KEKE-3310 file (N, C-alpha, C; in steps of 0.2 Angstrom, whole numbers, plus 5000, padded with zeros to 4 digits):
npx = (4912:4927:4928:4938:4953:4949:4936:4929:4917:4909:4905:4901:4906:4899:4902:4906:4895:4890:4890:4895:4898:4892:4891:4898:4890:4881:4873:4883:4886:4885:4878:4867:4862:4858:4848:4838:4836:4824:4814:4798:4795:4791:4774:4769:4768:4762:4767:4779:4795:4808:4812:4816:4825:4839:4846:4846:4848:4837:4819:4808:4794:4783:4775:4769:4770:4780:4786:4793:4794:4806:4811:4818:4828:4839:4850:4860:4872:4883:4898:4907:4910:4906:4890:4884:4891:4889:4875:4875:4883:4875:4863:4868:4872:4860:4853:4861:4857:4846:4852:4860:4851:4848:4840:4832:4832:4816:4810:4812:4811:4814:4823:4825:4833:4837:4847:4839:4841:4854:4861:4863:4850:4854:4864:4857:4848:4858:4862:4851:4850:4861:4858:4847:4853:4861:4851:4845:4855:4853:4842:4829:4816:4816:4803:4796:4795:4800:4803:4812:4816:4831:4844:4856:4863:4854:4852:4845:4838:4822:4821:4814:4813:4812:4812:4814:4805:4812:4825:4829:4842:4850:4858:4861:4863:4874:4886:4895:4912:4910:4916:4922:4918:4923:4917:4922:4936:4943:4943:4936:4931:4943:4948:4938:4939:4952:4949:4941:4950:4958:4968:4968:4972:4970:4969:4966:4953:4946:4947:4939:4926:4924:4923:4912:4901:4899:4888:4881:4878:4880:4873:4860:4863:4873:4865:4858:4866:4871:4876:4879:4876:4873:4872:4877:4880:4894:4894:4892:4897:4908:4920:4923:4912:4900:4903:4903:4889:4885:4891:4885:4872:4872:4877:4890:4908:4918:4932:4944:4955:4966:4975:4970:4959:4957:4964:4959:4967:4980:4974:4980:4993:4988:4981:4991:4997:4989:4976:4959:4942:4930:4920:4925:4933:4922:4915:4925:4925:4912:4911:4923:4926:4922:4930:4943:4961:4966:4976:4989:4989:4993:4988:4983:4979:4969:4960:4957:4950:4939:4934:4921:4912:4905:4892:4899:4907:4899:4896:4899:4894:4899:4899:4914:4916:4909:4914:4925:4918:4910:4920:4925:4915:4912:4924:4925:4915:4921:4925:4935:4937:4940:4944:4942:4940:4933:4920:4918:4914:4909:4909:4899:4908:4922:4937:4954:4964:4979:4980:4969)
npy = (4874:4880:4883:4873:4874:4866:4866:4858:4857:4859:4846:4834:4825:4826:4818:4807:4800:4794:4781:4783:4797:4812:4811:4799:4791:4785:4771:4758:4758:4746:4738:4745:4744:4730:4730:4738:4731:4724:4731:4739:4750:4768:4771:4774:4791:4805:4818:4816:4819:4816:4802:4787:4781:4782:4784:4798:4815:4820:4820:4826:4835:4840:4855:4865:4872:4880:4878:4867:4856:4852:4840:4833:4824:4824:4818:4815:4808:4817:4824:4832:4841:4853:4860:4870:4870:4857:4858:4867:4861:4849:4855:4862:4852:4845:4855:4855:4846:4851:4862:4855:4849:4859:4869:4881:4883:4884:4882:4873:4858:4853:4838:4829:4820:4816:4811:4813:4812:4813:4824:4841:4853:4865:4862:4855:4865:4873:4865:4866:4879:4882:4875:4883:4895:4892:4890:4902:4909:4904:4910:4905:4899:4888:4879:4871:4854:4838:4829:4816:4806:4799:4786:4790:4806:4815:4824:4834:4839:4841:4847:4858:4864:4875:4874:4878:4867:4864:4866:4856:4847:4831:4816:4808:4812:4815:4817:4809:4815:4826:4836:4834:4843:4847:4854:4857:4855:4839:4828:4829:4818:4812:4822:4823:4810:4811:4821:4814:4806:4814:4821:4832:4848:4866:4873:4862:4859:4871:4871:4859:4862:4874:4870:4860:4868:4876:4883:4876:4886:4890:4881:4883:4893:4887:4877:4884:4887:4885:4870:4863:4848:4838:4835:4833:4830:4828:4816:4805:4793:4796:4804:4794:4785:4793:4798:4786:4783:4793:4789:4776:4780:4787:4778:4777:4778:4784:4794:4797:4808:4804:4813:4825:4831:4844:4845:4847:4857:4849:4836:4827:4824:4818:4807:4800:4796:4786:4789:4787:4784:4772:4771:4775:4763:4754:4759:4758:4744:4741:4746:4745:4735:4740:4750:4754:4754:4756:4749:4753:4764:4774:4768:4778:4788:4782:4781:4794:4797:4789:4794:4799:4813:4826:4837:4839:4845:4852:4841:4842:4839:4844:4851:4852:4866:4873:4870:4878:4890:4885:4882:4894:4901:4895:4897:4910:4912:4908:4895:4880:4874:4861:4854:4837:4826:4816:4811:4796:4786:4769:4755:4756:4762:4767:4774:4776:4788:4796:4813:4813)
npz = (5232:5223:5206:5195:5183:5173:5173:5183:5195:5211:5223:5218:5204:5188:5177:5184:5187:5176:5163:5151:5140:5131:5113:5113:5119:5111:5103:5096:5078:5071:5080:5081:5068:5069:5078:5072:5061:5051:5057:5057:5044:5042:5037:5020:5018:5010:5013:5020:5019:5022:5031:5040:5031:5027:5038:5042:5048:5053:5054:5041:5036:5024:5025:5016:5000:5002:5014:5025:5039:5051:5062:5076:5089:5102:5115:5129:5141:5153:5147:5153:5168:5173:5176:5168:5156:5152:5149:5138:5129:5126:5121:5109:5102:5099:5091:5080:5071:5065:5058:5049:5041:5033:5038:5049:5066:5076:5088:5104:5115:5131:5137:5151:5163:5179:5193:5206:5220:5221:5215:5218:5218:5213:5204:5194:5189:5184:5173:5165:5163:5155:5143:5139:5137:5125:5116:5116:5110:5097:5094:5098:5109:5124:5125:5133:5139:5146:5161:5171:5185:5186:5185:5180:5175:5162:5148:5135:5119:5111:5095:5084:5067:5052:5034:5017:5006:4994:4998:5007:5014:5013:5018:5007:4994:4987:4973:4960:4959:4967:4980:4997:5012:5028:5042:5055:5066:5071:5086:5098:5105:5110:5118:5127:5133:5139:5148:5157:5162:5169:5163:5155:5150:5154:5142:5133:5138:5135:5121:5119:5124:5117:5104:5104:5108:5098:5087:5072:5062:5049:5041:5034:5024:5017:5011:5002:4992:4975:4968:4980:4986:4996:5014:5031:5049:5059:5071:5084:5077:5071:5059:5049:5050:5048:5035:5028:5029:5020:5008:5007:5005:4993:4985:4981:4981:4993:4994:5006:5012:5024:5031:5030:5038:5050:5067:5084:5097:5105:5103:5094:5101:5113:5107:5101:5113:5117:5121:5120:5115:5121:5112:5100:5097:5096:5085:5075:5075:5070:5057:5050:5041:5029:5025:5016:5014:5027:5033:5032:5041:5055:5071:5080:5072:5065:5075:5078:5066:5068:5079:5091:5088:5098:5094:5082:5066:5051:5037:5021:5004:4989:4972:4962:4958:4967:4979:4984:4988:4998:5008:5010:5015:5027:5034:5034:5044:5055:5057:5058:5044:5032:5016:5014:5006:4992:4981:4972:4957:4961:4972:4987:4999:5009:5004:5010:5005:5004:5000:4993)
capx = (4919:4929:4929:4945:4954:4946:4928:4926:4913:4905:4907:4899:4907:4894:4905:4907:4888:4888:4895:4898:4897:4892:4889:4901:4885:4877:4874:4888:4882:4884:4873:4861:4859:4855:4842:4833:4834:4817:4809:4793:4796:4785:4770:4770:4764:4764:4771:4785:4800:4813:4811:4822:4828:4846:4849:4847:4849:4831:4813:4806:4787:4781:4769:4766:4774:4786:4788:4794:4795:4811:4810:4824:4829:4846:4851:4865:4875:4888:4905:4911:4908:4903:4883:4882:4895:4885:4869:4877:4885:4870:4859:4871:4872:4853:4851:4865:4854:4842:4856:4863:4846:4847:4835:4833:4827:4811:4809:4815:4808:4820:4823:4828:4833:4842:4847:4837:4844:4862:4863:4859:4845:4858:4867:4852:4846:4864:4862:4845:4852:4866:4854:4843:4858:4862:4844:4844:4860:4851:4836:4823:4814:4814:4795:4793:4799:4798:4808:4811:4821:4834:4850:4862:4861:4853:4849:4845:4832:4818:4822:4810:4815:4809:4816:4810:4806:4817:4832:4831:4848:4850:4865:4861:4862:4881:4887:4902:4915:4909:4921:4919:4921:4922:4917:4926:4942:4941:4946:4932:4931:4949:4949:4933:4942:4957:4946:4938:4956:4962:4974:4966:4974:4965:4969:4962:4946:4943:4946:4934:4920:4923:4920:4906:4896:4898:4882:4883:4873:4880:4869:4855:4867:4876:4860:4855:4871:4871:4881:4879:4871:4871:4875:4876:4885:4899:4893:4894:4900:4915:4920:4922:4905:4895:4905:4901:4882:4884:4893:4880:4866:4873:4879:4897:4914:4920:4939:4945:4962:4967:4979:4967:4955:4960:4963:4959:4973:4981:4971:4985:4997:4984:4979:4998:4999:4984:4970:4954:4936:4927:4915:4930:4934:4916:4914:4929:4923:4906:4911:4930:4927:4920:4935:4949:4967:4968:4981:4995:4987:4994:4982:4981:4976:4963:4956:4954:4945:4932:4932:4915:4911:4899:4891:4904:4906:4895:4900:4896:4896:4898:4902:4921:4916:4906:4918:4929:4913:4908:4926:4926:4909:4913:4930:4923:4911:4926:4925:4941:4935:4945:4942:4944:4940:4929:4916:4919:4910:4912:4905:4898:4913:4927:4944:4958:4969:4982:4980:4963)
capy = (4873:4884:4879:4872:4876:4862:4866:4854:4861:4855:4840:4828:4826:4824:4812:4801:4797:4792:4776:4786:4804:4815:4807:4793:4786:4782:4764:4757:4758:4739:4735:4749:4740:4724:4732:4741:4726:4721:4735:4742:4757:4772:4770:4780:4797:4810:4824:4814:4820:4812:4797:4783:4777:4782:4786:4805:4818:4823:4819:4832:4835:4846:4859:4868:4872:4885:4877:4860:4856:4848:4837:4829:4824:4821:4819:4810:4809:4822:4823:4837:4841:4859:4860:4875:4868:4851:4860:4871:4856:4845:4859:4864:4845:4844:4860:4854:4842:4856:4866:4850:4848:4866:4873:4886:4881:4888:4881:4867:4856:4850:4831:4830:4814:4817:4807:4819:4811:4814:4830:4847:4857:4871:4859:4853:4871:4875:4862:4868:4886:4881:4873:4889:4900:4890:4891:4910:4911:4902:4914:4901:4897:4881:4880:4865:4848:4832:4827:4810:4804:4793:4784:4794:4813:4815:4831:4835:4843:4840:4853:4859:4870:4876:4875:4877:4860:4864:4867:4851:4843:4825:4813:4803:4815:4816:4815:4807:4821:4830:4836:4833:4848:4846:4861:4858:4850:4833:4827:4830:4812:4811:4827:4821:4804:4814:4825:4809:4803:4819:4822:4837:4854:4871:4874:4857:4860:4876:4868:4854:4866:4879:4866:4857:4873:4881:4881:4875:4891:4891:4876:4886:4897:4882:4873:4888:4888:4881:4865:4859:4842:4833:4838:4829:4833:4822:4815:4799:4788:4799:4806:4788:4783:4798:4798:4780:4784:4797:4785:4771:4784:4789:4772:4779:4777:4791:4794:4802:4810:4804:4818:4832:4834:4848:4842:4851:4858:4843:4830:4822:4822:4813:4801:4796:4793:4780:4791:4786:4782:4765:4772:4775:4756:4751:4762:4754:4737:4741:4748:4745:4731:4744:4755:4752:4757:4758:4744:4757:4770:4773:4767:4784:4792:4779:4782:4801:4797:4786:4797:4801:4820:4829:4843:4840:4849:4850:4837:4845:4837:4850:4851:4856:4873:4876:4868:4884:4895:4882:4883:4901:4903:4892:4900:4917:4912:4907:4888:4878:4869:4858:4849:4830:4820:4817:4805:4793:4780:4763:4752:4760:4761:4772:4772:4781:4790:4802:4818:4813)
capz = (5230:5218:5199:5193:5177:5168:5173:5188:5200:5216:5227:5214:5197:5184:5173:5188:5187:5169:5161:5145:5139:5125:5108:5114:5122:5105:5102:5090:5072:5069:5085:5079:5062:5071:5082:5068:5055:5051:5061:5052:5042:5042:5031:5015:5019:5004:5015:5024:5014:5025:5036:5043:5026:5026:5045:5041:5054:5056:5050:5037:5034:5020:5027:5011:4994:5003:5021:5028:5046:5053:5069:5078:5096:5104:5122:5132:5148:5153:5146:5157:5175:5174:5174:5162:5150:5149:5146:5132:5124:5124:5117:5103:5098:5096:5086:5074:5066:5061:5053:5044:5036:5029:5041:5055:5072:5078:5096:5107:5121:5135:5139:5157:5167:5184:5199:5211:5227:5221:5212:5221:5213:5209:5198:5188:5187:5179:5166:5161:5161:5149:5137:5137:5134:5118:5112:5115:5105:5091:5093:5099:5116:5126:5126:5137:5140:5151:5166:5175:5190:5183:5189:5177:5172:5155:5146:5128:5117:5105:5091:5078:5063:5046:5028:5011:5003:4989:5000:5012:5013:5016:5018:5002:4987:4984:4966:4959:4958:4973:4985:5004:5016:5035:5045:5062:5068:5075:5092:5104:5109:5113:5123:5133:5137:5143:5154:5162:5165:5173:5159:5150:5153:5153:5135:5130:5140:5132:5114:5119:5125:5112:5098:5105:5109:5092:5083:5065:5059:5041:5037:5029:5019:5012:5008:4997:4987:4969:4968:4987:4985:5002:5020:5037:5053:5061:5078:5087:5073:5069:5052:5044:5050:5045:5028:5025:5028:5014:5003:5006:5003:4986:4981:4978:4985:4996:4995:5011:5014:5032:5034:5029:5044:5056:5074:5090:5100:5110:5102:5092:5106:5117:5104:5101:5120:5118:5124:5115:5119:5119:5106:5094:5096:5094:5079:5070:5074:5067:5050:5048:5035:5023:5025:5012:5015:5034:5035:5033:5045:5062:5075:5084:5067:5064:5081:5077:5061:5070:5086:5091:5089:5100:5091:5077:5061:5045:5032:5015:4998:4984:4966:4963:4957:4973:4985:4986:4991:5004:5012:5011:5019:5034:5037:5036:5050:5060:5057:5055:5039:5027:5011:5017:5001:4986:4980:4965:4955:4964:4978:4993:5004:5010:5003:5013:5000:5005:4995:4989)
cpx = (4921:4930:4936:4946:4951:4938:4925:4923:4909:4908:4906:4901:4902:4896:4905:4900:4886:4893:4898:4896:4896:4889:4893:4896:4881:4879:4878:4884:4881:4878:4866:4857:4855:4848:4836:4832:4828:4812:4804:4795:4790:4781:4771:4766:4767:4769:4777:4791:4806:4811:4817:4826:4835:4849:4851:4847:4842:4825:4811:4799:4785:4774:4765:4771:4781:4789:4788:4796:4801:4810:4815:4824:4836:4847:4856:4867:4881:4895:4910:4907:4904:4895:4882:4885:4891:4879:4870:4879:4879:4865:4862:4871:4865:4851:4855:4861:4849:4846:4859:4858:4845:4842:4837:4829:4822:4809:4812:4811:4814:4818:4827:4827:4838:4841:4845:4840:4851:4864:4859:4855:4849:4861:4863:4849:4852:4864:4857:4847:4857:4863:4850:4847:4860:4856:4843:4849:4857:4844:4829:4822:4815:4807:4792:4797:4796:4804:4806:4817:4824:4841:4856:4859:4860:4850:4850:4839:4828:4819:4818:4813:4811:4814:4811:4811:4811:4825:4834:4837:4847:4857:4866:4862:4869:4882:4894:4906:4915:4915:4918:4922:4919:4922:4920:4932:4939:4945:4942:4931:4937:4950:4944:4936:4948:4955:4944:4944:4960:4968:4973:4968:4969:4964:4965:4955:4943:4942:4940:4927:4918:4920:4913:4900:4895:4893:4884:4878:4874:4876:4864:4858:4870:4871:4857:4860:4870:4877:4882:4874:4869:4875:4873:4880:4888:4897:4896:4898:4907:4915:4919:4915:4900:4897:4903:4893:4881:4886:4888:4873:4866:4875:4886:4902:4916:4928:4941:4953:4963:4971:4976:4963:4960:4959:4963:4965:4974:4978:4976:4990:4994:4983:4986:5000:4994:4978:4965:4948:4934:4923:4919:4931:4928:4914:4918:4927:4917:4907:4918:4931:4925:4924:4941:4955:4969:4974:4988:4994:4989:4987:4979:4977:4969:4958:4953:4949:4938:4930:4925:4915:4905:4898:4897:4902:4901:4899:4896:4899:4894:4902:4909:4920:4912:4910:4922:4924:4911:4914:4926:4921:4910:4919:4929:4919:4915:4927:4932:4940:4941:4941:4946:4943:4935:4925:4918:4915:4914:4907:4904:4902:4917:4934:4949:4964:4972:4982:4974:4959)
cpy = (4877:4880:4879:4874:4872:4861:4862:4859:4857:4849:4833:4829:4823:4818:4806:4797:4794:4787:4778:4794:4807:4810:4800:4788:4783:4774:4763:4756:4751:4736:4739:4746:4734:4725:4734:4736:4723:4725:4738:4749:4761:4771:4775:4785:4802:4815:4822:4814:4816:4808:4794:4779:4776:4785:4794:4808:4820:4820:4826:4831:4841:4849:4862:4868:4876:4883:4869:4861:4850:4846:4832:4829:4821:4823:4814:4812:4814:4819:4827:4838:4848:4859:4864:4872:4861:4853:4863:4866:4852:4849:4860:4857:4844:4848:4858:4850:4846:4859:4861:4848:4854:4870:4877:4884:4886:4888:4874:4865:4852:4843:4831:4823:4815:4813:4812:4818:4812:4821:4836:4850:4862:4868:4857:4860:4874:4872:4865:4876:4886:4880:4879:4894:4898:4892:4898:4912:4909:4906:4910:4900:4890:4882:4875:4859:4842:4830:4820:4810:4798:4792:4788:4801:4812:4821:4831:4839:4839:4847:4853:4865:4870:4876:4875:4870:4859:4864:4862:4848:4837:4822:4809:4806:4817:4814:4813:4814:4826:4830:4836:4838:4846:4852:4862:4853:4844:4832:4827:4824:4811:4816:4825:4815:4807:4817:4820:4806:4808:4821:4828:4844:4860:4873:4869:4857:4865:4874:4864:4858:4871:4876:4864:4862:4877:4879:4881:4880:4892:4886:4879:4889:4892:4878:4877:4889:4883:4876:4861:4854:4838:4836:4833:4833:4827:4822:4809:4794:4790:4801:4800:4786:4787:4798:4792:4780:4788:4793:4779:4774:4786:4784:4774:4777:4784:4790:4799:4802:4809:4809:4825:4835:4838:4844:4848:4851:4852:4836:4825:4820:4817:4807:4797:4793:4787:4782:4790:4784:4775:4766:4772:4767:4753:4753:4758:4747:4736:4742:4747:4740:4735:4750:4752:4756:4759:4754:4748:4763:4769:4772:4773:4788:4789:4780:4789:4801:4793:4789:4800:4809:4822:4836:4844:4844:4847:4846:4839:4842:4842:4849:4854:4863:4876:4875:4874:4889:4892:4883:4890:4904:4901:4895:4907:4918:4910:4899:4885:4872:4867:4854:4842:4825:4821:4810:4803:4787:4774:4761:4757:4759:4767:4770:4778:4782:4796:4807:4817:4819)
cpz = (5224:5211:5197:5186:5171:5169:5179:5193:5205:5218:5222:5207:5193:5180:5177:5189:5181:5166:5154:5144:5132:5119:5108:5117:5117:5105:5096:5084:5070:5074:5083:5073:5064:5074:5077:5062:5056:5054:5056:5051:5042:5036:5026:5016:5013:5007:5019:5019:5016:5031:5039:5037:5026:5032:5044:5048:5057:5051:5047:5035:5031:5023:5021:5005:4996:5010:5022:5035:5047:5060:5070:5086:5097:5112:5124:5139:5147:5151:5149:5164:5176:5171:5168:5156:5147:5146:5139:5127:5121:5119:5110:5099:5095:5091:5080:5069:5062:5056:5048:5039:5031:5032:5047:5060:5074:5086:5098:5113:5125:5137:5145:5161:5172:5190:5205:5218:5227:5219:5216:5215:5209:5203:5192:5185:5182:5173:5162:5158:5155:5143:5135:5134:5127:5114:5111:5110:5098:5089:5094:5107:5117:5129:5130:5137:5144:5155:5170:5180:5187:5186:5186:5174:5165:5153:5138:5126:5111:5101:5085:5074:5056:5040:5022:5008:4998:4991:5006:5010:5017:5015:5012:4995:4984:4977:4965:4956:4963:4978:4992:5008:5023:5039:5051:5062:5072:5082:5099:5108:5113:5119:5129:5137:5141:5149:5159:5166:5169:5170:5154:5154:5151:5146:5131:5131:5136:5124:5114:5119:5119:5105:5099:5107:5103:5088:5076:5061:5052:5037:5032:5023:5014:5008:5002:4991:4981:4970:4975:4986:4991:5008:5026:5042:5056:5069:5081:5083:5070:5061:5047:5044:5047:5037:5025:5024:5022:5008:5001:5003:4996:4982:4977:4983:4987:4998:5000:5012:5022:5035:5033:5034:5049:5062:5079:5094:5105:5108:5099:5097:5111:5114:5103:5107:5121:5121:5118:5119:5117:5113:5100:5092:5093:5087:5073:5069:5070:5059:5047:5041:5029:5022:5022:5014:5022:5036:5036:5037:5052:5066:5078:5078:5065:5069:5080:5071:5063:5077:5086:5093:5092:5097:5086:5071:5055:5041:5025:5008:4993:4978:4966:4962:4963:4979:4988:4990:4998:5009:5014:5016:5026:5037:5039:5042:5056:5061:5054:5050:5035:5022:5013:5012:4996:4985:4972:4964:4959:4969:4984:4999:5005:5008:5006:5008:5002:4999:4990:4988)
residu = (UNK:UNK:UNK:UNK:UNK:UNK:UNK:UNK:UNK:UNK:UNK:UNK:UNK:UNK:UNK:UNK:UNK:UNK:UNK:UNK:UNK:UNK:UNK:UNK:UNK:UNK:UNK:UNK:UNK:UNK:UNK:UNK:UNK:UNK:UNK:UNK:UNK:UNK:UNK:UNK:UNK:UNK:UNK:UNK:UNK:UNK:UNK:UNK:UNK:UNK:UNK:UNK:UNK:UNK:UNK:UNK:UNK:UNK:UNK:UNK:UNK:UNK:UNK:UNK:UNK:UNK:UNK:UNK:UNK:UNK:UNK:UNK:UNK:UNK:UNK:UNK:UNK:UNK:UNK:UNK:UNK:UNK:UNK:UNK:UNK:UNK:UNK:UNK:UNK:UNK:UNK:UNK:UNK:UNK:UNK:UNK:UNK:UNK:UNK:UNK:UNK:UNK:UNK:UNK:UNK:UNK:UNK:UNK:UNK:UNK:UNK:UNK:UNK:UNK:UNK:UNK:UNK:UNK:UNK:UNK:UNK:UNK:UNK:UNK:UNK:UNK:UNK:UNK:UNK:UNK:UNK:UNK:UNK:UNK:UNK:UNK:UNK:UNK:UNK:UNK:UNK:UNK:UNK:UNK:UNK:UNK:UNK:UNK:UNK:UNK:UNK:UNK:UNK:UNK:UNK:UNK:UNK:UNK:UNK:UNK:UNK:UNK:UNK:UNK:UNK:UNK:UNK:UNK:UNK:UNK:UNK:UNK:UNK:UNK:UNK:UNK:UNK:UNK:UNK:UNK:UNK:UNK:UNK:UNK:UNK:UNK:UNK:UNK:UNK:UNK:UNK:UNK:UNK:UNK:UNK:UNK:UNK:UNK:UNK:UNK:UNK:UNK:UNK:UNK:UNK:UNK:UNK:UNK:UNK:UNK:UNK:UNK:UNK:UNK:UNK:UNK:UNK:UNK:UNK:UNK:UNK:UNK:UNK:UNK:UNK:UNK:UNK:UNK:UNK:UNK:UNK:UNK:UNK:UNK:UNK:UNK:UNK:UNK:UNK:UNK:UNK:UNK:UNK:UNK:UNK:UNK:UNK:UNK:UNK:UNK:UNK:UNK:UNK:UNK:UNK:UNK:UNK:UNK:UNK:UNK:UNK:UNK:UNK:UNK:UNK:UNK:UNK:UNK:UNK:UNK:UNK:UNK:UNK:UNK:UNK:UNK:UNK:UNK:UNK:UNK:UNK:UNK:UNK:UNK:UNK:UNK:UNK:UNK:UNK:UNK:UNK:UNK:UNK:UNK:UNK:UNK:UNK:UNK:UNK:UNK:UNK:UNK:UNK:UNK:UNK:UNK:UNK:UNK:UNK:UNK:UNK:UNK:UNK:UNK:UNK:UNK:UNK:UNK:UNK:UNK:UNK:UNK:UNK:UNK:UNK:UNK:UNK:UNK:UNK:UNK:UNK:UNK:UNK:UNK:UNK:UNK:UNK:UNK:UNK:UNK:UNK:UNK:UNK:UNK:UNK:UNK:UNK:UNK:UNK:UNK:UNK:UNK:UNK:UNK:UNK:UNK)
# end
């Protein structure tokens, strides 16, 4: 069957086999907190630099005075039907955590779960080829992996990277007065929801795939800049959710300008028409009580602020004198970056402040 303008290919739609897609599959933050409450923490290990303490992007283990190992994993069900695009999106999303910690990937292992009796071998091969393509773009091999026969298609990576111990970025080290920079436009979740509803045109599909397959390669360069204090990436919990993790980690109030984030082409129009993901609703239900100033916000804009981003942008806390250099570096690399807020003394929460 010929490929359509929006990437649909073959007799079986990948998205029809999944109850959710992309980072919208993530367990809602409130539910995840309940699951992990009381769970045993990692025993104290001298070389474990980053563990599970503040829901950071990856674990970090000190190897020597000059090297630390970053280890992370990420996988999900398809948010698009084209096998290659699904593989590329999942791989870029997994590698993003390494970049968000300030590191450079060194190798990946594939995580593969496929309904073998439903999907043609060619489709599965296309998914893996897409993931390998993104890894090659990052300059690393897919050096192995594991596969199972599953009811829903699942693909992702274990990603390993290296970083200097002095340049490890976490989501908890923001300082009062720091400005917050978002590296990509929002709207991936809305566009993916529109795709599943058959409402996404070719331009919207190109914007969706273009954003979700864009590697966050500036991460290591940003980590090396003076004045950059904290970094994460925006994924399934949306800008508000991952911003709140930064605020809680630092014990500060994060003031976000709800009008500041850039939006992907078509995302605003679709959101105004009521297109949104179930994950956006679950996100807001989980952390809305810790967001001040939302009562005057249009529902569609609130949905975009809590919209799950698959392979979303870097979120960087930088001193005011460094924020301009962060923005310039991201934009020079072709990212649609914007200053979206600032950290201030106060309780660990988010305040929505136009012009913040």
